[in-house]
KOLGU-4560 file (N, C-alpha, C; in nm, 3 decimals, padded with zeros to 5 digits):
<recs>
<n_xx: 03.574 n_yy: 00.852 n_zz: 02.596 ca_xx: 03.462 ca_yy: 00.880 ca_zz: 02.484 c_xx: 03.478 c_yy: 00.877 c_zz: 02.376 mol: A seq: 1 type: UNK>
<n_xx: 03.307 n_yy: 00.815 n_zz: 02.343 ca_xx: 03.252 ca_yy: 00.705 ca_zz: 02.308 c_xx: 03.266 c_yy: 00.754 c_zz: 02.106 mol: A seq: 2 type: UNK>
<n_xx: 03.322 n_yy: 00.595 n_zz: 02.007 ca_xx: 03.316 ca_yy: 00.611 ca_zz: 01.919 c_xx: 03.171 c_yy: 00.607 c_zz: 01.843 mol: A seq: 3 type: UNK>
<n_xx: 03.148 n_yy: 00.667 n_zz: 01.761 ca_xx: 02.966 ca_yy: 00.649 ca_zz: 01.700 c_xx: 03.025 c_yy: 00.597 c_zz: 01.601 mol: A seq: 4 type: UNK>
<n_xx: 02.982 n_yy: 00.473 n_zz: 01.573 ca_xx: 03.001 ca_yy: 00.319 ca_zz: 01.486 c_xx: 02.912 c_yy: 00.365 c_zz: 01.382 mol: A seq: 5 type: UNK>
<n_xx: 02.916 n_yy: 00.391 n_zz: 01.277 ca_xx: 02.767 ca_yy: 00.454 ca_zz: 01.193 c_xx: 02.699 c_yy: 00.291 c_zz: 01.114 mol: A seq: 6 type: UNK>
<n_xx: 02.751 n_yy: 00.159 n_zz: 01.101 ca_xx: 02.706 ca_yy: 00.030 ca_zz: 01.119 c_xx: 02.563 c_yy: 00.030 c_zz: 01.223 mol: A seq: 7 type: UNK>
<n_xx: 02.606 n_yy: 00.042 n_zz: 01.384 ca_xx: 02.479 ca_yy: -00.011 ca_zz: 01.466 c_xx: 02.385 c_yy: 00.071 c_zz: 01.450 mol: A seq: 8 type: UNK>
<n_xx: 02.404 n_yy: 00.274 n_zz: 01.430 ca_xx: 02.297 ca_yy: 00.305 ca_zz: 01.403 c_xx: 02.205 c_yy: 00.299 c_zz: 01.306 mol: A seq: 9 type: UNK>
<n_xx: 02.276 n_yy: 00.241 n_zz: 01.215 ca_xx: 02.238 ca_yy: 00.164 ca_zz: 01.044 c_xx: 02.122 c_yy: 00.003 c_zz: 01.153 mol: A seq: 10 type: UNK>
<n_xx: 02.164 n_yy: -00.056 n_zz: 01.216 ca_xx: 02.056 ca_yy: -00.174 ca_zz: 01.262 c_xx: 01.983 c_yy: -00.179 c_zz: 01.378 mol: A seq: 11 type: UNK>
<n_xx: 02.017 n_yy: -00.090 n_zz: 01.451 ca_xx: 01.928 ca_yy: 00.027 ca_zz: 01.550 c_xx: 01.761 c_yy: 00.068 c_zz: 01.446 mol: A seq: 12 type: UNK>
<n_xx: 01.800 n_yy: 00.092 n_zz: 01.338 ca_xx: 01.739 ca_yy: 00.238 ca_zz: 01.255 c_xx: 01.621 c_yy: 00.099 c_zz: 01.199 mol: A seq: 13 type: UNK>
<n_xx: 01.710 n_yy: 00.016 n_zz: 01.121 ca_xx: 01.690 ca_yy: -00.105 ca_zz: 01.036 c_xx: 01.587 c_yy: -00.197 c_zz: 01.156 mol: A seq: 14 type: UNK>
<n_xx: 01.610 n_yy: -00.237 n_zz: 01.284 ca_xx: 01.575 ca_yy: -00.303 ca_zz: 01.285 c_xx: 01.429 c_yy: -00.250 c_zz: 01.361 mol: A seq: 15 type: UNK>
<n_xx: 01.423 n_yy: -00.106 n_zz: 01.399 ca_xx: 01.241 ca_yy: -00.003 ca_zz: 01.383 c_xx: 01.258 c_yy: -00.013 c_zz: 01.306 mol: A seq: 16 type: UNK>
<n_xx: 01.287 n_yy: -00.060 n_zz: 01.183 ca_xx: 01.139 ca_yy: -00.005 ca_zz: 01.061 c_xx: 01.119 c_yy: -00.134 c_zz: 01.029 mol: A seq: 17 type: UNK>
<n_xx: 01.211 n_yy: -00.210 n_zz: 01.023 ca_xx: 01.163 ca_yy: -00.436 ca_zz: 01.010 c_xx: 01.037 c_yy: -00.433 c_zz: 01.153 mol: A seq: 18 type: UNK>
<n_xx: 01.005 n_yy: -00.410 n_zz: 01.229 ca_xx: 00.934 ca_yy: -00.347 ca_zz: 01.386 c_xx: 00.802 c_yy: -00.291 c_zz: 01.309 mol: A seq: 19 type: UNK>
<n_xx: 00.783 n_yy: -00.179 n_zz: 01.278 ca_xx: 00.687 ca_yy: -00.038 ca_zz: 01.191 c_xx: 00.655 c_yy: -00.080 c_zz: 01.081 mol: A seq: 20 type: UNK>
<n_xx: 00.727 n_yy: -00.250 n_zz: 01.037 ca_xx: 00.666 ca_yy: -00.252 ca_zz: 00.861 c_xx: 00.534 c_yy: -00.206 c_zz: 00.785 mol: A seq: 21 type: UNK>
<n_xx: 00.464 n_yy: -00.334 n_zz: 00.894 ca_xx: 00.316 ca_yy: -00.366 ca_zz: 00.909 c_xx: 00.287 c_yy: -00.223 c_zz: 00.911 mol: A seq: 22 type: UNK>
<n_xx: 00.335 n_yy: -00.162 n_zz: 00.997 ca_xx: 00.226 ca_yy: 00.006 ca_zz: 01.031 c_xx: 00.281 c_yy: 00.076 c_zz: 00.928 mol: A seq: 23 type: UNK>
<n_xx: 00.366 n_yy: 00.049 n_zz: 00.840 ca_xx: 00.439 ca_yy: 00.193 ca_zz: 00.742 c_xx: 00.340 c_yy: 00.156 c_zz: 00.619 mol: A seq: 24 type: UNK>
<n_xx: 00.317 n_yy: 00.009 n_zz: 00.602 ca_xx: 00.313 ca_yy: -00.019 ca_zz: 00.508 c_xx: 00.119 c_yy: 00.021 c_zz: 00.426 mol: A seq: 25 type: UNK>
<n_xx: 00.065 n_yy: 00.007 n_zz: 00.545 ca_xx: -00.097 ca_yy: 00.021 ca_zz: 00.580 c_xx: -00.076 c_yy: 00.160 c_zz: 00.621 mol: A seq: 26 type: UNK>
<n_xx: -00.022 n_yy: 00.312 n_zz: 00.629 ca_xx: -00.124 ca_yy: 00.437 ca_zz: 00.667 c_xx: -00.050 c_yy: 00.423 c_zz: 00.508 mol: A seq: 27 type: UNK>
<n_xx: 00.103 n_yy: 00.432 n_zz: 00.476 ca_xx: 00.149 ca_yy: 00.459 ca_zz: 00.336 c_xx: 00.038 c_yy: 00.481 c_zz: 00.226 mol: A seq: 28 type: UNK>
<n_xx: -00.035 n_yy: 00.288 n_zz: 00.210 ca_xx: -00.133 ca_yy: 00.179 ca_zz: 00.140 c_xx: -00.203 c_yy: 00.332 c_zz: 00.155 mol: A seq: 29 type: UNK>
<n_xx: -00.330 n_yy: 00.364 n_zz: 00.225 ca_xx: -00.407 ca_yy: 00.505 ca_zz: 00.264 c_xx: -00.391 c_yy: 00.608 c_zz: 00.274 mol: A seq: 30 type: UNK>
<n_xx: -00.289 n_yy: 00.614 n_zz: 00.255 ca_xx: -00.233 ca_yy: 00.747 ca_zz: 00.207 c_xx: -00.267 c_yy: 00.819 c_zz: 00.059 mol: A seq: 31 type: UNK>
<n_xx: -00.156 n_yy: 00.726 n_zz: 00.007 ca_xx: -00.149 ca_yy: 00.719 ca_zz: -00.144 c_xx: -00.274 c_yy: 00.660 c_zz: -00.205 mol: A seq: 32 type: UNK>
<n_xx: -00.314 n_yy: 00.585 n_zz: -00.145 ca_xx: -00.481 ca_yy: 00.604 ca_zz: -00.195 c_xx: -00.599 c_yy: 00.657 c_zz: -00.191 mol: A seq: 33 type: UNK>
<n_xx: -00.601 n_yy: 00.741 n_zz: -00.104 ca_xx: -00.651 ca_yy: 00.909 ca_zz: -00.087 c_xx: -00.587 c_yy: 00.958 c_zz: -00.089 mol: A seq: 34 type: UNK>
<n_xx: -00.438 n_yy: 00.973 n_zz: -00.214 ca_xx: -00.462 ca_yy: 01.129 ca_zz: -00.232 c_xx: -00.506 c_yy: 01.049 c_zz: -00.417 mol: A seq: 35 type: UNK>
<n_xx: -00.543 n_yy: 00.938 n_zz: -00.429 ca_xx: -00.554 ca_yy: 00.879 ca_zz: -00.604 c_xx: -00.674 c_yy: 00.947 c_zz: -00.647 mol: A seq: 36 type: UNK>
<n_xx: -00.753 n_yy: 00.900 n_zz: -00.470 ca_xx: -00.907 ca_yy: 00.966 ca_zz: -00.509 c_xx: -00.900 c_yy: 01.103 c_zz: -00.493 mol: A seq: 37 type: UNK>
<n_xx: -00.860 n_yy: 01.121 n_zz: -00.424 ca_xx: -00.846 ca_yy: 01.332 ca_zz: -00.492 c_xx: -00.799 c_yy: 01.317 c_zz: -00.586 mol: A seq: 38 type: UNK>
<n_xx: -00.725 n_yy: 01.326 n_zz: -00.650 ca_xx: -00.700 ca_yy: 01.350 ca_zz: -00.718 c_xx: -00.793 c_yy: 01.330 c_zz: -00.898 mol: A seq: 39 type: UNK>
<n_xx: -00.838 n_yy: 01.178 n_zz: -00.825 ca_xx: -00.923 ca_yy: 01.144 ca_zz: -00.946 c_xx: -01.084 c_yy: 01.297 c_zz: -00.964 mol: A seq: 40 type: UNK>
<n_xx: -01.128 n_yy: 01.286 n_zz: -00.835 ca_xx: -01.263 ca_yy: 01.394 ca_zz: -00.809 c_xx: -01.208 c_yy: 01.525 c_zz: -00.899 mol: A seq: 41 type: UNK>
<n_xx: -01.045 n_yy: 01.539 n_zz: -00.829 ca_xx: -01.021 ca_yy: 01.676 ca_zz: -00.885 c_xx: -01.024 c_yy: 01.707 c_zz: -01.073 mol: A seq: 42 type: UNK>
<n_xx: -00.960 n_yy: 01.580 n_zz: -01.139 ca_xx: -00.872 ca_yy: 01.568 ca_zz: -01.278 c_xx: -01.053 c_yy: 01.548 c_zz: -01.328 mol: A seq: 43 type: UNK>
<n_xx: -01.145 n_yy: 01.522 n_zz: -01.266 ca_xx: -01.332 ca_yy: 01.559 ca_zz: -01.242 c_xx: -01.324 c_yy: 01.613 c_zz: -01.332 mol: A seq: 44 type: UNK>
<n_xx: -01.311 n_yy: 01.659 n_zz: -01.218 ca_xx: -01.369 ca_yy: 01.878 ca_zz: -01.217 c_xx: -01.336 c_yy: 02.003 c_zz: -01.299 mol: A seq: 45 type: UNK>
<n_xx: -01.223 n_yy: 01.882 n_zz: -01.353 ca_xx: -01.129 ca_yy: 02.012 ca_zz: -01.417 c_xx: -01.217 c_yy: 02.076 c_zz: -01.535 mol: A seq: 46 type: UNK>
<n_xx: -01.223 n_yy: 02.233 n_zz: -01.535 ca_xx: -01.255 ca_yy: 02.282 ca_zz: -01.696 c_xx: -01.215 c_yy: 02.171 c_zz: -01.795 mol: A seq: 47 type: UNK>
<n_xx: -01.320 n_yy: 02.209 n_zz: -01.908 ca_xx: -01.267 ca_yy: 02.141 ca_zz: -02.065 c_xx: -01.346 c_yy: 02.226 c_zz: -02.113 mol: A seq: 48 type: UNK>
<n_xx: -01.135 n_yy: 02.238 n_zz: -02.231 ca_xx: -01.151 ca_yy: 02.297 ca_zz: -02.337 c_xx: -01.214 c_yy: 02.338 c_zz: -02.448 mol: A seq: 49 type: UNK>
<n_xx: -01.248 n_yy: 02.383 n_zz: -02.500 ca_xx: -01.395 ca_yy: 02.473 ca_zz: -02.609 c_xx: -01.360 c_yy: 02.314 c_zz: -02.758 mol: A seq: 50 type: UNK>
<n_xx: -01.236 n_yy: 02.303 n_zz: -02.726 ca_xx: -01.228 ca_yy: 02.231 ca_zz: -02.890 c_xx: -01.262 c_yy: 02.084 c_zz: -02.887 mol: A seq: 51 type: UNK>
<n_xx: -01.305 n_yy: 02.038 n_zz: -02.964 ca_xx: -01.349 ca_yy: 01.904 ca_zz: -02.920 c_xx: -01.382 c_yy: 01.842 c_zz: -02.823 mol: A seq: 52 type: UNK>
<n_xx: -01.530 n_yy: 01.834 n_zz: -02.734 ca_xx: -01.506 ca_yy: 01.969 ca_zz: -02.563 c_xx: -01.583 c_yy: 01.781 c_zz: -02.525 mol: A seq: 53 type: UNK>
<n_xx: -01.663 n_yy: 01.719 n_zz: -02.634 ca_xx: -01.711 ca_yy: 01.559 ca_zz: -02.561 c_xx: -01.555 c_yy: 01.459 c_zz: -02.582 mol: A seq: 54 type: UNK>
<n_xx: -01.446 n_yy: 01.477 n_zz: -02.701 ca_xx: -01.347 ca_yy: 01.396 ca_zz: -02.734 c_xx: -01.251 c_yy: 01.439 c_zz: -02.599 mol: A seq: 55 type: UNK>
<n_xx: -01.254 n_yy: 01.597 n_zz: -02.573 ca_xx: -01.167 ca_yy: 01.569 ca_zz: -02.394 c_xx: -01.238 c_yy: 01.508 c_zz: -02.352 mol: A seq: 56 type: UNK>
<n_xx: -01.345 n_yy: 01.567 n_zz: -02.287 ca_xx: -01.394 ca_yy: 01.551 ca_zz: -02.147 c_xx: -01.446 c_yy: 01.372 c_zz: -02.124 mol: A seq: 57 type: UNK>
<n_xx: -01.444 n_yy: 01.322 n_zz: -02.235 ca_xx: -01.392 ca_yy: 01.182 ca_zz: -02.285 c_xx: -01.250 c_yy: 01.105 c_zz: -02.154 mol: A seq: 58 type: UNK>
<n_xx: -01.149 n_yy: 01.204 n_zz: -02.225 ca_xx: -01.066 ca_yy: 01.111 ca_zz: -02.190 c_xx: -01.031 c_yy: 01.182 c_zz: -02.077 mol: A seq: 59 type: UNK>
<n_xx: -01.069 n_yy: 01.291 n_zz: -01.986 ca_xx: -01.014 ca_yy: 01.336 ca_zz: -01.908 c_xx: -01.139 c_yy: 01.209 c_zz: -01.844 mol: A seq: 60 type: UNK>
<n_xx: -01.237 n_yy: 01.279 n_zz: -01.823 ca_xx: -01.367 ca_yy: 01.085 ca_zz: -01.775 c_xx: -01.335 c_yy: 00.975 c_zz: -01.745 mol: A seq: 61 type: UNK>
<n_xx: -01.126 n_yy: 00.892 n_zz: -01.816 ca_xx: -01.177 ca_yy: 00.807 ca_zz: -01.847 c_xx: -01.001 c_yy: 00.790 c_zz: -01.779 mol: A seq: 62 type: UNK>
<n_xx: -00.904 n_yy: 00.895 n_zz: -01.679 ca_xx: -00.851 ca_yy: 00.941 ca_zz: -01.647 c_xx: -00.821 c_yy: 00.998 c_zz: -01.564 mol: A seq: 63 type: UNK>
<n_xx: -00.969 n_yy: 01.024 n_zz: -01.478 ca_xx: -00.989 ca_yy: 01.004 ca_zz: -01.381 c_xx: -01.134 c_yy: 00.919 c_zz: -01.308 mol: A seq: 64 type: UNK>
<n_xx: -01.123 n_yy: 00.816 n_zz: -01.386 ca_xx: -01.252 ca_yy: 00.665 ca_zz: -01.363 c_xx: -01.049 c_yy: 00.638 c_zz: -01.258 mol: A seq: 65 type: UNK>
<n_xx: -01.020 n_yy: 00.603 n_zz: -01.352 ca_xx: -00.890 ca_yy: 00.516 ca_zz: -01.367 c_xx: -00.832 c_yy: 00.588 c_zz: -01.173 mol: A seq: 66 type: UNK>
<n_xx: -00.800 n_yy: 00.679 n_zz: -01.199 ca_xx: -00.727 ca_yy: 00.731 ca_zz: -01.055 c_xx: -00.751 c_yy: 00.700 c_zz: -00.918 mol: A seq: 67 type: UNK>
<n_xx: -00.926 n_yy: 00.672 n_zz: -00.984 ca_xx: -01.018 ca_yy: 00.690 ca_zz: -00.876 c_xx: -01.047 c_yy: 00.502 c_zz: -00.874 mol: A seq: 68 type: UNK>
<n_xx: -01.000 n_yy: 00.478 n_zz: -00.962 ca_xx: -01.041 ca_yy: 00.271 ca_zz: -00.880 c_xx: -00.868 c_yy: 00.269 c_zz: -00.864 mol: A seq: 69 type: UNK>
<n_xx: -00.838 n_yy: 00.334 n_zz: -00.898 ca_xx: -00.671 ca_yy: 00.276 ca_zz: -00.884 c_xx: -00.645 c_yy: 00.318 c_zz: -00.676 mol: A seq: 70 type: UNK>
<n_xx: -00.723 n_yy: 00.422 n_zz: -00.669 ca_xx: -00.756 ca_yy: 00.433 ca_zz: -00.520 c_xx: -00.776 c_yy: 00.365 c_zz: -00.451 mol: A seq: 71 type: UNK>
<n_xx: -00.879 n_yy: 00.301 n_zz: -00.497 ca_xx: -01.008 ca_yy: 00.242 ca_zz: -00.378 c_xx: -00.906 c_yy: 00.083 c_zz: -00.379 mol: A seq: 72 type: UNK>
<n_xx: -00.857 n_yy: 00.073 n_zz: -00.525 ca_xx: -00.818 ca_yy: -00.068 ca_zz: -00.474 c_xx: -00.613 c_yy: -00.023 c_zz: -00.376 mol: A seq: 73 type: UNK>
<n_xx: -00.570 n_yy: 00.066 n_zz: -00.378 ca_xx: -00.527 ca_yy: 00.089 ca_zz: -00.283 c_xx: -00.483 c_yy: 00.040 c_zz: -00.197 mol: A seq: 74 type: UNK>
<n_xx: -00.576 n_yy: 00.045 n_zz: -00.136 ca_xx: -00.699 ca_yy: 00.135 ca_zz: 00.017 c_xx: -00.712 c_yy: 00.003 c_zz: 00.055 mol: A seq: 75 type: UNK>
<n_xx: -00.732 n_yy: -00.115 n_zz: -00.045 ca_xx: -00.839 ca_yy: -00.256 ca_zz: 00.063 c_xx: -00.687 c_yy: -00.346 c_zz: 00.013 mol: A seq: 76 type: UNK>
<n_xx: -00.596 n_yy: -00.252 n_zz: -00.101 ca_xx: -00.444 ca_yy: -00.469 ca_zz: -00.043 c_xx: -00.380 c_yy: -00.312 c_zz: 00.084 mol: A seq: 77 type: UNK>
<n_xx: -00.433 n_yy: -00.235 n_zz: 00.106 ca_xx: -00.396 ca_yy: -00.167 ca_zz: 00.263 c_xx: -00.444 c_yy: -00.230 c_zz: 00.369 mol: A seq: 78 type: UNK>
<n_xx: -00.576 n_yy: -00.244 n_zz: 00.326 ca_xx: -00.634 ca_yy: -00.317 ca_zz: 00.460 c_xx: -00.739 c_yy: -00.461 c_zz: 00.462 mol: A seq: 79 type: UNK>
<n_xx: -00.628 n_yy: -00.499 n_zz: 00.350 ca_xx: -00.666 ca_yy: -00.656 ca_zz: 00.362 c_xx: -00.666 c_yy: -00.727 c_zz: 00.465 mol: A seq: 80 type: UNK>
<n_xx: -00.624 n_yy: -00.710 n_zz: 00.576 ca_xx: -00.601 ca_yy: -00.814 ca_zz: 00.659 c_xx: -00.708 c_yy: -00.756 c_zz: 00.703 mol: A seq: 81 type: UNK>
<n_xx: -00.668 n_yy: -00.630 n_zz: 00.789 ca_xx: -00.842 ca_yy: -00.626 ca_zz: 00.837 c_xx: -00.934 c_yy: -00.674 c_zz: 00.804 mol: A seq: 82 type: UNK>
<n_xx: -01.029 n_yy: -00.633 n_zz: 00.698 ca_xx: -01.107 ca_yy: -00.730 ca_zz: 00.582 c_xx: -01.122 c_yy: -00.847 c_zz: 00.611 mol: A seq: 83 type: UNK>
<n_xx: -01.002 n_yy: -00.904 n_zz: 00.570 ca_xx: -01.006 ca_yy: -01.061 ca_zz: 00.564 c_xx: -01.068 c_yy: -01.078 c_zz: 00.741 mol: A seq: 84 type: UNK>
<n_xx: -00.968 n_yy: -01.000 n_zz: 00.811 ca_xx: -01.013 ca_yy: -01.052 ca_zz: 00.971 c_xx: -01.203 c_yy: -01.010 c_zz: 00.947 mol: A seq: 85 type: UNK>
<n_xx: -01.266 n_yy: -00.985 n_zz: 00.908 ca_xx: -01.408 ca_yy: -00.957 ca_zz: 00.888 c_xx: -01.518 c_yy: -01.076 c_zz: 00.853 mol: A seq: 86 type: UNK>
<n_xx: -01.410 n_yy: -01.113 n_zz: 00.746 ca_xx: -01.481 ca_yy: -01.275 ca_zz: 00.707 c_xx: -01.460 c_yy: -01.383 c_zz: 00.752 mol: A seq: 87 type: UNK>
<n_xx: -01.518 n_yy: -01.488 n_zz: 00.683 ca_xx: -01.530 ca_yy: -01.588 ca_zz: 00.723 c_xx: -01.399 c_yy: -01.679 c_zz: 00.706 mol: A seq: 88 type: UNK>
<n_xx: -01.306 n_yy: -01.606 n_zz: 00.563 ca_xx: -01.180 ca_yy: -01.688 ca_zz: 00.566 c_xx: -01.120 c_yy: -01.664 c_zz: 00.614 mol: A seq: 89 type: UNK>
<n_xx: -01.117 n_yy: -01.577 n_zz: 00.795 ca_xx: -00.966 ca_yy: -01.522 ca_zz: 00.889 c_xx: -00.911 c_yy: -01.697 c_zz: 00.940 mol: A seq: 90 type: UNK>
<n_xx: -00.979 n_yy: -01.791 n_zz: 00.916 ca_xx: -00.903 ca_yy: -01.901 ca_zz: 01.022 c_xx: -00.795 c_yy: -01.936 c_zz: 00.879 mol: A seq: 91 type: UNK>
<n_xx: -00.827 n_yy: -01.954 n_zz: 00.754 ca_xx: -00.804 ca_yy: -01.975 ca_zz: 00.634 c_xx: -00.685 c_yy: -01.906 c_zz: 00.617 mol: A seq: 92 type: UNK>
<n_xx: -00.700 n_yy: -01.772 n_zz: 00.649 ca_xx: -00.600 ca_yy: -01.702 ca_zz: 00.655 c_xx: -00.427 c_yy: -01.693 c_zz: 00.745 mol: A seq: 93 type: UNK>
<n_xx: -00.494 n_yy: -01.720 n_zz: 00.841 ca_xx: -00.394 ca_yy: -01.700 ca_zz: 00.924 c_xx: -00.312 c_yy: -01.798 c_zz: 00.957 mol: A seq: 94 type: UNK>
<n_xx: -00.382 n_yy: -01.939 n_zz: 00.910 ca_xx: -00.296 ca_yy: -02.116 ca_zz: 00.903 c_xx: -00.225 c_yy: -02.055 c_zz: 00.756 mol: A seq: 95 type: UNK>
<n_xx: -00.278 n_yy: -01.975 n_zz: 00.658 ca_xx: -00.115 ca_yy: -01.929 ca_zz: 00.528 c_xx: -00.053 c_yy: -01.901 c_zz: 00.575 mol: A seq: 96 type: UNK>
<n_xx: -00.128 n_yy: -01.797 n_zz: 00.672 ca_xx: 00.054 ca_yy: -01.697 ca_zz: 00.739 c_xx: 00.131 c_yy: -01.783 c_zz: 00.754 mol: A seq: 97 type: UNK>
<n_xx: 00.090 n_yy: -01.828 n_zz: 00.904 ca_xx: 00.178 ca_yy: -01.961 ca_zz: 00.965 c_xx: 00.320 c_yy: -02.042 c_zz: 00.900 mol: A seq: 98 type: UNK>
<n_xx: 00.168 n_yy: -02.098 n_zz: 00.820 ca_xx: 00.336 ca_yy: -02.153 ca_zz: 00.754 c_xx: 00.376 c_yy: -02.076 c_zz: 00.662 mol: A seq: 99 type: UNK>
<n_xx: 00.320 n_yy: -01.954 n_zz: 00.600 ca_xx: 00.508 ca_yy: -01.923 ca_zz: 00.525 c_xx: 00.603 c_yy: -01.855 c_zz: 00.586 mol: A seq: 100 type: UNK>
<n_xx: 00.505 n_yy: -01.813 n_zz: 00.736 ca_xx: 00.614 ca_yy: -01.820 ca_zz: 00.847 c_xx: 00.767 c_yy: -01.914 c_zz: 00.851 mol: A seq: 101 type: UNK>
<n_xx: 00.675 n_yy: -02.063 n_zz: 00.882 ca_xx: 00.769 ca_yy: -02.102 ca_zz: 00.908 c_xx: 00.828 c_yy: -02.197 c_zz: 00.803 mol: A seq: 102 type: UNK>
<n_xx: 00.795 n_yy: -02.141 n_zz: 00.621 ca_xx: 00.858 ca_yy: -02.131 ca_zz: 00.537 c_xx: 00.964 c_yy: -02.122 c_zz: 00.494 mol: A seq: 103 type: UNK>
<n_xx: 00.952 n_yy: -01.931 n_zz: 00.611 ca_xx: 01.091 ca_yy: -01.843 ca_zz: 00.570 c_xx: 01.155 c_yy: -01.888 c_zz: 00.668 mol: A seq: 104 type: UNK>
<n_xx: 01.072 n_yy: -01.880 n_zz: 00.808 ca_xx: 01.150 ca_yy: -02.058 ca_zz: 00.847 c_xx: 01.314 c_yy: -02.052 c_zz: 00.812 mol: A seq: 105 type: UNK>
<n_xx: 01.212 n_yy: -02.133 n_zz: 00.827 ca_xx: 01.317 ca_yy: -02.333 ca_zz: 00.729 c_xx: 01.414 c_yy: -02.188 c_zz: 00.570 mol: A seq: 106 type: UNK>
<n_xx: 01.385 n_yy: -02.149 n_zz: 00.468 ca_xx: 01.480 ca_yy: -02.070 ca_zz: 00.454 c_xx: 01.551 c_yy: -01.995 c_zz: 00.422 mol: A seq: 107 type: UNK>
<n_xx: 01.555 n_yy: -01.943 n_zz: 00.591 ca_xx: 01.705 ca_yy: -01.898 ca_zz: 00.623 c_xx: 01.736 c_yy: -01.974 c_zz: 00.697 mol: A seq: 108 type: UNK>
<n_xx: 01.709 n_yy: -02.033 n_zz: 00.748 ca_xx: 01.806 ca_yy: -02.100 ca_zz: 00.831 c_xx: 01.930 c_yy: -02.240 c_zz: 00.721 mol: A seq: 109 type: UNK>
<n_xx: 01.813 n_yy: -02.272 n_zz: 00.603 ca_xx: 01.893 ca_yy: -02.296 ca_zz: 00.537 c_xx: 01.988 c_yy: -02.219 c_zz: 00.435 mol: A seq: 110 type: UNK>
<n_xx: 02.045 n_yy: -02.113 n_zz: 00.415 ca_xx: 02.123 ca_yy: -01.957 ca_zz: 00.335 c_xx: 02.236 c_yy: -01.998 c_zz: 00.441 mol: A seq: 111 type: UNK>
<n_xx: 02.245 n_yy: -02.048 n_zz: 00.564 ca_xx: 02.283 ca_yy: -01.962 ca_zz: 00.646 c_xx: 02.402 c_yy: -02.040 c_zz: 00.711 mol: A seq: 112 type: UNK>
</recs>
């Protein structure tokens, strides 16, 4: 009869999450960005109360614009690697990423 050791299952789960970290961040960022865009559009189309229409509409418009811009920025941040790979800066980005990975590996070796 096998005994279940919780630490081993946690290590397996953590390893899976580390392998899929980029995909999780990509899809999560795009999902959150789309939610922000949709909430901005819905906030813009919300009915305005009759008391001080211009002031309330201005506040709603600013909030809706902020949510939409924030949504676009989150989507761009999530898709940054795909966007950069299509530009002439792709070589520079990959070289910098490689140097950062080497530096991280050296730091991990020094800590242990």
